[in-house]
C-alpha positions as CSV (number, residue, x, y, z in Angstrom):
1,M,-16.6,-14.9,-4.3
2,N,-20.3,-15.9,-4.2
3,A,-23.1,-14.4,-6.3
4,T,-24.0,-11.4,-4.4
5,D,-20.1,-10.4,-4.6
6,T,-20.2,-10.3,-8.6
7,A,-23.6,-8.9,-8.5
8,T,-22.9,-5.6,-6.4
9,R,-19.6,-5.2,-8.3
10,K,-19.7,-2.0,-10.2
11,K,-18.6,-1.8,-13.6
12,P,-15.4,0.8,-13.8
13,D,-16.2,4.1,-15.5
14,L,-13.6,4.5,-18.2
15,K,-14.7,8.2,-19.1
16,Q,-12.2,8.7,-16.1
17,Y,-9.3,7.4,-17.8
18,L,-10.0,9.8,-20.8
19,D,-6.9,11.8,-21.9
20,P,-8.1,15.4,-22.4
21,T,-5.5,16.6,-24.8
22,G,-5.8,13.5,-27.0
23,V,-9.6,14.1,-26.7
24,Q,-9.1,17.7,-28.4
25,V,-6.7,16.4,-30.9
26,L,-9.6,13.8,-31.8
27,K,-12.1,16.2,-32.2
28,K,-10.3,18.6,-34.5
29,R,-9.4,15.8,-36.7
30,L,-13.1,14.9,-36.5
31,I,-14.2,18.1,-37.3
32,A,-11.4,18.4,-40.1
33,G,-12.4,15.2,-41.8
34,Q,-9.4,13.2,-41.2
35,I,-11.5,10.6,-39.1
36,T,-14.9,9.0,-39.5
37,P,-17.1,9.3,-36.1
38,S,-16.4,5.5,-35.7
39,V,-12.9,5.5,-36.1
40,F,-13.1,8.4,-33.2
41,K,-15.1,6.4,-31.2
42,Q,-13.1,3.4,-31.1
43,T,-10.0,5.2,-30.4
44,L,-11.2,6.5,-27.4
45,T,-12.8,3.4,-26.0
46,R,-9.5,2.0,-26.7
47,Q,-7.5,4.6,-25.3
48,M,-9.9,4.1,-22.1
49,V,-9.2,0.5,-21.9
50,S,-5.4,0.7,-22.1
51,Q,-5.2,3.5,-19.8
52,F,-7.8,1.5,-17.3
53,F,-5.3,-1.2,-17.6
54,L,-2.0,0.8,-17.2
55,E,-3.3,2.0,-13.7
56,Y,-5.5,-1.4,-12.4
57,T,-4.3,-3.6,-9.9
58,H,-6.1,-7.0,-8.6
59,P,-7.8,-6.6,-5.6
60,V,-5.4,-9.2,-4.2
61,D,-2.5,-7.3,-5.4
62,H,-4.0,-4.6,-2.6
63,A,-4.3,-7.4,0.3
64,L,-0.8,-8.4,-0.4
65,E,0.4,-4.5,-0.3
66,K,-1.4,-4.2,2.8
67,M,0.4,-7.5,4.6
68,A,3.4,-6.6,3.3
69,G,3.4,-3.2,5.0
70,I,1.9,-4.7,8.4
71,L,4.8,-7.3,8.1
72,K,7.6,-4.6,7.5
73,R,6.2,-2.4,10.3
74,E,5.7,-5.2,12.5
75,R,9.6,-6.5,11.9
76,S,10.5,-2.9,12.2
77,L,9.2,-2.5,16.1
78,I,10.6,-6.4,17.0
79,R,14.4,-4.9,15.7
80,Q,13.6,-1.4,17.8
81,A,12.5,-3.3,20.8
82,A,15.6,-5.9,20.7
83,K,18.1,-2.8,20.1
84,N,16.4,-1.3,23.1
85,R,16.9,-4.4,25.2
86,K,20.3,-4.6,24.3
87,E,21.2,-0.4,25.0
88,A,19.5,-1.2,28.3
89,V,21.8,-4.2,29.3
90,D,24.7,-2.5,28.2
91,A,23.9,0.3,30.3
92,D,23.1,-1.9,33.3
93,S,26.7,-3.6,33.0
94,E,28.4,-0.1,32.5
95,T,26.9,1.0,35.7
96,G,26.9,-2.0,37.4
97,L,23.4,-2.1,38.4
98,S,22.7,-5.5,36.8
99,Q,23.1,-6.9,40.0
100,P,20.7,-6.8,42.6
101,F,21.1,-5.4,46.3
102,P,21.8,-7.4,49.0
103,L,19.0,-8.8,50.8
104,P,18.9,-8.4,54.6
105,S,19.5,-11.1,56.7
106,S,16.6,-12.3,58.3
107,K,18.0,-13.0,61.5
108,K,17.3,-10.4,64.4
109,M,20.8,-8.9,65.2
110,E,21.8,-9.6,68.5
């Protein structure tokens, strides 16, 4: 990675990882005076970060998953082609068409 890659990479928006139910519960506790605003903020931050890392996958993992999918599809195609080839050979041997027709002789009939 070079400097431009790291400069153009965006920080993840952790707000999208907020649990709406958890936020409502924390708000009620804050309004009731059971927790302080700093505890409210720390709890939300912890919740967002932990949820982010539960769903986070490294970019290399994405590439590896994609490569695994490609390889799986290629192996499936190879197996299918081999199966079709085997079926074609079996069908030819059953009908007797595997041997070519005799070629006409090059000599003229007299």
